[in-house]
N, C-alpha and C positions, 0 to 999 in steps of 0.2 A: 834356857830362859832368856828372853829379850830384856834389855835394860832401857827403860824410857826415862828421860830427864826433862822436867819442866823448869826452865830458868830463863830469865831475861838475858839477852845477848851480852849485856854489860856486866853481868854478875861474875866477878873475878873468881870467887870461890868455886862456883859451878864450872867455870872454864878450867881451873886447875884439876877439879875432880874428873871431868870428862877426859882430859888428857891422861890422867893417871889410870883411869879405868880402861881406856883404849889401849894404853901401853901394856897393862896387866892382862887383858883378855885377848888382845890381838883382833878384836872386832869392834866395829863402830857402835856407838850408842845412838839411839833415836832421840832427838831433842825436839822440844816444843818451846818456842819463845814466849808464849802467852797462855794464860788459862783458857782463853777462847779456842786456841789451836788444839790444846789437849782435849778439851771437852768435845770438840768437833770430831776428833779421832776416836774418842771413847764411845761415841754414839754409833759407830760402825762396828761390825763384828770383829772380835779380837781372837786370833788363833793363839792358843796357849795362854799362859798367864804371865804377862810381863811384870817385872819389878819396876815400880814407879818411884823415882827419887824426885822430890819436890823442893825447889828452892824459891819459896814465895818472897817477892821483893816488898816486904812491908805488910802492915796490917790489912790494907785494902785488898791486896792480892790473896792473902790468907782467907779473908772473908769470901772472896770469889770462889776459892777452892772449896770452902765449906758449903757454898750453895750448890756445888756440883758433886758433892761427896757420894750421892746415890749412884753416880756412874763409876765410882771407884770402890764400891763395897766388896767386890770379889778380888781385888788386887792387893798385893803386898806393897806397902808404902813405907818409904823412908822419908822423913821430914827434916829439912835443914833450915833452921830459923836464923834470921839475922837480928832478932830482937829477943833478949832473954827476960823480958818482963813477964810477970805472972799471968797477965791477961793474954799475951800472945801464946804462952805455953799452954794455958787452959784451952784456948781456941784450937791450937794445934792438936791437942789430944782428942778433940772431937772428930778428927780425920781417922782416928784409930791406927796410927802408924806403928810399925814393928820396932822402929828405932827413931830417936830424935837426936840431932846433932845441931851444933851452932856453926855458922859460916865463918866466924872469926877465930875458930880453933884449928887445931891440927887435923888434917883430913885422913891421917893414917887409920884411925879407928873406923871412920866412915867407909874407907876403901876395904878394910878387912871385913866389916859386917856385910857390905855389899857382896863381896866375894863369897862369903859363906852362904848368903841367901840365894845366889845364882848357882850354887853348887859347883864351883870350880875348886881345884886343889888349893889349899891354904897357902902353900909356898909361892904361888904366883902373885900374891898380894903383898909381898915384903919388898916394896919398892921405896927406897929412900927418896924423900922429896928434897930437891936442890933448892933451898930457899933463895940462893943468890939469883937464880933465873926467874923467880916468881914475881 
């Protein structure tokens, strides 16, 4: 299963996550810097069913993702929010994600859940994060 990640290039949590997943899986993740680039790709035929990890940069980008949710209806989605407000969480649930995390937290659970969803052995995802280099 392919791993697709939508996150702005300046998103530090997404950068840490991509590095940890690449290290754990040994294969690159497909990244999309904007909602527009993701939706453009989703309008073309997709082979297989990619796992989509979304790091919306604020409420506006989350609303843009909601406007394009019809393109994501058959995909497994993990949503990583940077805002823990009830409004953002409620809006995020409308994307029907399999898992919701917050970007200010530890990424270990996110990496483990991703690993299980892409069906790789669980032992590959026990990578300690060196906080000094983050």
